[in-house]
N, C-alpha and C positions, 0 to 999 in steps of 0.2 A: 505922271511921277506916284501917284496912289496906285495904279496897274504896276508898276517895278516894285512897291512896296509889300504889295498883295502877294507880287510873285515868288517875292523873295522870302515869308513870311511862309508863305505854301511849300517853300521847297527846303527850308528848316523845318518844317513838321512833316515833309514828308523826309528829308531825310532823316530826321529824330525816330521816328517811327520804322522807319527801313535799317537802322545800326539798332535800334532799340529792341528790334523781334528778331529773332532767330532760326537758320535753317531750318526747316521743320523735322519734329523728330531729336533737335539736340538736347532742349528742355526734357524730356522724355529718355533717352538717353543716360543722363546726369543724374533724373528719380534712380532708373536701375542701377546706376552704379551705387547712389548711396543706398538703396536699399539692399542689394549685393552683399556690402559694405556690413552693412549694421549685421548682416542674416550672420557671414561668415564669421564677425563677433559673436554671433549667440553662439555658434557651434563654437567655437574656439572656447567659450564659457561654459558650454554644455560639457565638452570631450573632458577638462580640467578638473568640472565635477565628479564626471562618471570617474575619471581616473583616481580622485582623491579616495570617492567610495568602495574604488572596487579595491585599494591599496590598504581602508581601513577594514573590508571585510576578509583580506588574504591575512591581515592580522591577526584580524577575530577568529578566524578560521584557527589562524597556527596557532595562537594561545589556548583556544577549544579543545584542537588534539594535543596537546601538553598535559592538559588538565586530564584527559580521558585517559593520556598515558597513566602518568599519575594515578589516579582512580584505579585502573586494570593493574600496576605493580602493587598498590596494596593489596588489593583483592584479593589476586596471587601470593603475595605476604598471609595473608590474614588469612587463608586457604591451608598453606601448608604448617602455619600455627596451628590450626586448629586440624589438622591432621596428626601431627605429633601429639598433639595432647590426646586426640583418640587412642595414638599407640603408646601412649605414655599408660593409659589405664588401662589399655589391655595387655602391657604386662604387669602391672598391679596383678588386674586379678588374674594372671594366669598366674602371678608367685604364689599369688594368697591359697587359688587352688590346689597349687604343689604340695603347698606345706600343710594345707585340708588334709591331702591323701598320703600326707607320708606320717600323718601324725594318727592318721584311722591305719593307717600300714602297721604303725607301732604296736598300735593299742591291739590290735587283730593276733599279733605274734607273741603282744605279753600275755593277752588272755587264753592263746593256744596254746604256750607253754606254762603255764599257769593250769591249765586242765589237765597236760600230762603229767604236771607234778602230783596233783590232785589223784589221778586214775590209774596211772600208768597203762594205760591201755596204749599203746603209738598207733595204732592205726583209726582207729576214731580220731584220737587228737588230731592226726593230718588229716584228715576228709573236714574234720571242722574246721582247721586251720588255714582251707585251701579256701571253702566255702566261705568266711570272714574277711579272707584278704580278698579275694575276686569284689566280695561285695562293698569292700570296705573302698576300692576303686569306682564301683558301677554308681551306688548307691549319692556320689557329689552331685548330681543333675548335669543337665547341658552346660557349655562353654559359656555364655551370657548371661546364666543367669541360675540360681537354685530356687 
């Protein structure tokens, strides 16, 4: 009877250990699958993060390109305004120079007529008048400054 009890206890331990243990490599396969699942989850999270980062970067680039275009348009507008201001100043200067030349020509003609009335010599007065008329045009200086 003791032998039968020992035999049955041994048989129970044998069955317990044989059923409790899995075939060779089964536990490793399960661990590999769990590790692969964790790795795949990490890859998915990383891909989502990279996609969000890429979207953020694209949005930032779009905003910067809009700002650059805005600044370039403002710069072009400022250049045009500056060019128009320069053109206005040049026109004012040439108008003043033209008025100055007209006044000098009028003065030279008035001096010539007065000299002609005072001396009565037409040929001398004509030569002096031409010289003063030409001098009035060339004495004014250059176009951009006197």
